C-alpha positions in Angstrom: 79.2 133.0 79.1 78.5 129.6 81.0 81.2 127.4 82.7 82.5 124.6 80.7 84.1 122.1 83.4 86.2 121.6 86.3 90.1 121.6 84.5 92.5 120.7 87.8 92.7 121.0 90.8 96.2 122.1 91.8 98.3 121.3 95.2 101.4 123.2 96.3 103.4 120.6 97.6 105.7 120.1 100.6 108.1 116.9 99.5 107.1 116.2 95.6 108.3 112.1 96.4 106.2 111.8 99.2 103.1 112.9 97.0 103.4 111.1 93.9 103.9 107.9 95.8 100.4 109.4 97.8 98.9 109.9 94.7 100.3 106.7 93.0 100.3 104.1 95.4 97.4 104.9 97.6 95.4 106.1 95.2 96.4 104.6 92.1 96.6 106.9 89.9 98.7 107.6 86.5 100.7 110.4 86.3 99.6 112.5 83.1 102.6 114.7 82.2 105.7 117.1 83.6 106.5 120.5 83.1 109.2 122.6 84.2 108.6 125.8 84.4 111.4 127.7 85.8 110.6 128.5 89.3 108.2 125.4 89.8 107.5 122.3 87.8 103.7 120.4 87.6 103.0 117.2 88.1 100.2 115.8 86.6 97.4 113.3 87.4 94.3 112.9 85.3 91.5 112.1 87.5 89.2 111.9 84.9 89.0 113.1 81.0 88.1 116.1 81.9 89.5 116.9 85.1 93.2 116.9 85.8 95.0 117.1 90.3 98.1 119.3 89.2 100.9 119.7 91.5 103.2 122.6 92.2 107.2 122.0 93.4 108.3 125.4 93.9 112.4 125.5 93.9 112.7 127.6 96.7 110.8 126.7 99.7 108.4 129.0 100.3 106.3 129.1 104.7 103.7 126.0 104.9 99.7 127.2 105.7 97.8 126.5 108.5 94.4 125.8 108.3 92.2 123.5 110.1 89.4 121.4 109.5 86.9 124.8 110.8 88.9 127.3 109.8 86.4 130.0 107.5 87.8 132.0 104.5 90.2 128.9 103.4 89.6 125.7 100.6 88.4 122.8 103.1 89.1 119.5 100.8 88.2 117.7 97.0 86.4 115.1 96.7 87.1 112.0 94.2 84.7 108.5 94.7 85.0 105.6 94.0 83.7 102.2 93.3 85.5 100.5 96.0 86.0 102.4 99.2 86.6 99.5 101.1 90.5 99.1 99.0 91.3 102.8 99.2 90.3 102.5 103.5 92.9 99.4 103.7 95.3 101.1 101.2 95.3 104.0 103.4 96.4 101.9 106.9 98.9 100.0 104.6 100.1 103.2 103.7 100.0 104.8 107.5 97.8 107.5 105.3 96.4 110.1 108.1 92.4 109.3 108.5 90.4 111.6 109.1 87.4 109.8 109.3 87.1 106.3 108.6 84.4 104.4 106.3 81.1 105.3 107.4 77.7 106.0 106.0 75.9 109.7 105.5 72.7 109.3 105.5 71.6 112.7 104.8 74.6 112.6 102.0 73.0 108.7 100.4 76.4 107.6 100.5 79.8 106.0 102.8 82.8 108.7 103.0 85.9 109.1 104.3 89.0 111.7 104.9 92.0 111.4 104.6 95.1 113.9 104.7 97.5 113.9 102.0 101.7 114.3 102.7 101.2 117.8 101.9 97.9 118.3 105.5 95.7 118.6 101.8 92.0 117.3 103.0 90.2 114.5 100.4 86.7 113.2 101.1 86.3 110.0 99.1 82.6 108.6 98.5 81.2 105.7 97.4 77.8 105.9 95.9 
């Protein structure tokens, strides 16, 4: 047995319209499918040929999770790679996206990085090699 690929990343959304606006207009991802599952919907965005982002919108509201940046035993963030970090940063500023860490070069990683937060409070790292 071996792991072949990362298939998808899932986010439980608080507001589907705000989330779709963010992933479409700020990160310029194309919607790649929608499925109504009965008690929730799935909206997909293609990240790479092998990996999708899956937004789950539960039709019955549930409680919000509160996770801090340094909380142990919690999922922290996912990372996307871009060819133009300065443009992503400007798009975030233009759309009033919370930027947790402005673009900077991280010598130990050998790349420029920034941290942003999506409308659901999910942290996303963006890098440019």
